[in-house]
C-alpha positions as CSV (number, residue, x, y, z in Angstrom):
1,X,0.1,-0.2,0.1
2,X,1.3,3.5,-0.7
3,X,-0.2,6.9,0.0
4,X,-0.1,10.2,-1.6
5,X,-1.3,12.9,0.7
6,X,-4.6,11.9,2.4
7,X,-5.1,9.1,-0.5
8,X,-4.1,5.5,-0.1
9,X,-3.9,2.9,-2.6
10,X,-3.5,-1.0,-2.3
11,X,-1.8,-2.3,-5.4
12,X,-1.6,-6.0,-5.9
13,X,1.3,-6.8,-8.2
14,X,1.8,-10.0,-10.0
15,X,-2.1,-10.7,-8.9
16,X,-3.0,-14.4,-8.9
17,X,-6.2,-16.2,-8.6
18,X,-5.2,-16.5,-5.0
19,X,-6.0,-12.9,-4.6
20,X,-9.5,-13.1,-5.3
21,X,-11.6,-12.2,-2.3
22,X,-13.1,-9.6,-0.2
23,X,-11.2,-6.4,0.7
24,X,-12.0,-3.9,3.3
25,X,-10.9,-0.4,3.9
26,X,-11.4,1.4,7.2
27,X,-11.0,5.3,7.5
28,X,-10.6,7.1,10.9
29,X,-10.6,10.9,11.1
30,X,-11.8,13.3,13.8
31,X,-15.4,12.8,12.2
32,X,-15.9,9.6,12.8
33,X,-14.7,6.1,11.4
34,X,-16.3,4.1,8.2
35,X,-15.6,0.5,6.6
36,X,-16.1,-0.1,2.8
37,X,-16.0,-3.5,1.4
38,X,-15.1,-4.4,-2.2
39,X,-15.0,-7.9,-4.0
40,X,-12.0,-8.9,-6.6
41,X,-13.2,-11.6,-8.6
42,X,-12.6,-12.8,-12.1
43,X,-16.5,-13.0,-13.0
44,X,-17.6,-10.7,-15.8
45,X,-18.7,-7.4,-15.0
46,X,-22.3,-6.2,-15.8
47,X,-23.5,-5.7,-19.3
48,X,-23.4,-1.8,-20.2
49,X,-26.2,-1.7,-22.8
50,X,-25.0,0.7,-25.6
51,X,-28.3,0.5,-28.3
52,X,-30.8,3.5,-28.0
53,X,-34.0,2.8,-26.0
54,X,-36.1,2.9,-29.3
55,X,-35.7,0.7,-32.4
56,X,-35.6,2.0,-35.7
57,X,-37.5,-1.0,-36.7
58,X,-41.2,-2.3,-36.1
59,X,-40.5,-5.7,-35.5
60,X,-36.9,-6.2,-34.4
61,X,-34.1,-4.5,-32.4
62,X,-30.6,-4.6,-32.4
63,X,-29.3,-5.2,-28.9
64,X,-25.6,-3.9,-28.6
65,X,-23.8,-4.2,-25.3
66,X,-20.2,-4.5,-23.9
67,X,-19.2,-6.6,-20.8
68,X,-15.8,-6.5,-19.1
69,X,-14.1,-9.7,-18.6
70,X,-10.4,-10.4,-18.8
71,X,-11.1,-14.1,-19.7
72,X,-13.1,-15.0,-22.5
73,X,-16.9,-15.3,-22.2
74,X,-18.0,-18.8,-22.3
75,X,-22.0,-18.1,-22.6
76,X,-24.6,-15.5,-22.7
77,X,-28.2,-15.7,-21.2
78,X,-30.4,-13.1,-23.0
79,X,-33.9,-13.1,-21.5
80,X,-36.5,-10.8,-22.9
81,X,-40.4,-10.1,-22.5
82,X,-43.2,-7.7,-23.7
83,X,-44.4,-5.7,-20.8
84,X,-48.1,-4.8,-21.3
85,X,-49.0,-1.5,-19.3
86,X,-50.7,1.8,-19.1
87,X,-51.2,4.4,-16.1
88,X,-52.9,1.8,-14.0
89,X,-52.0,-1.4,-15.2
90,X,-49.0,-3.4,-15.6
91,X,-48.7,-7.1,-16.7
92,X,-45.5,-8.5,-17.7
93,X,-45.4,-11.3,-20.5
94,X,-43.5,-14.8,-20.4
95,X,-39.9,-14.8,-20.6
96,X,-38.2,-15.9,-23.9
97,X,-35.0,-17.4,-23.0
98,X,-32.0,-17.3,-25.8
99,X,-28.6,-18.7,-25.2
100,X,-25.8,-17.1,-27.3
101,X,-22.4,-18.0,-28.1
102,X,-20.4,-15.2,-27.2
103,X,-18.3,-13.0,-30.1
104,X,-14.5,-12.8,-29.4
105,X,-14.5,-9.0,-30.3
106,X,-13.1,-6.7,-28.0
107,X,-13.8,-3.1,-28.0
108,X,-10.4,-2.7,-25.8
109,X,-8.1,-5.3,-23.9
110,X,-10.7,-5.9,-21.1
111,X,-14.2,-5.3,-22.7
112,X,-16.2,-7.4,-25.3
113,X,-18.7,-5.7,-27.4
114,X,-21.6,-7.8,-28.8
115,X,-24.6,-7.3,-30.9
116,X,-27.9,-9.4,-31.1
117,X,-31.2,-8.8,-33.2
118,X,-34.3,-9.7,-31.4
119,X,-36.8,-10.8,-33.7
120,X,-40.7,-11.2,-33.9
121,X,-41.3,-8.2,-31.6
122,X,-44.7,-6.2,-31.5
123,X,-44.8,-3.0,-33.0
124,X,-45.6,0.1,-30.5
125,X,-44.4,-2.2,-27.5
126,X,-42.1,-2.0,-24.6
127,X,-39.8,-4.7,-23.7
128,X,-38.1,-5.7,-20.7
129,X,-34.3,-7.3,-21.6
130,X,-31.9,-9.2,-19.1
131,X,-28.5,-10.3,-20.1
132,X,-26.1,-12.5,-18.0
133,X,-22.8,-13.8,-18.9
134,X,-20.4,-16.8,-17.7
135,X,-16.6,-17.0,-18.0
136,X,-14.1,-19.5,-16.4
137,X,-14.8,-17.6,-13.1
138,X,-18.6,-17.8,-13.1
139,X,-21.7,-15.8,-13.8
140,X,-22.1,-12.1,-13.7
141,X,-25.1,-10.1,-11.9
142,X,-27.9,-9.8,-14.4
143,X,-28.3,-6.5,-16.1
144,X,-31.6,-5.0,-17.1
145,X,-33.2,-2.7,-19.5
146,X,-36.1,-1.6,-21.2
147,X,-36.5,-1.0,-24.9
148,X,-39.3,0.4,-27.1
149,X,-40.6,-0.4,-30.6
């Protein structure tokens, strides 16, 4: 660990799988004490949706997203469902489940960028989309987005 003024940094050199785990940081000063935690894991990060909220097509949507992962991604789960709603009523439809083979296209050394066209959607509708990715270290947290036709 090294310090620069009032900032302290823990730098793990020659990082290995045995360094994965939970780390905590405690800060004390005249105003009190606080403790924060961080998990260091090899699992993929959450998906960041890049495509616009509205589709340019009536019956399909080009879903584009990026996922942070050092190891290659092994599998991606894509789930989507139509949301039937108005100001006083909301009823979600049933989930459509698709398993995708990830592309190996990277936008930078730590991020994969992927695109998938969802077909057969209803015009003038709103859909909920969930993405989850897996690499050799496990599954990431589910990422959720809404899209409109």
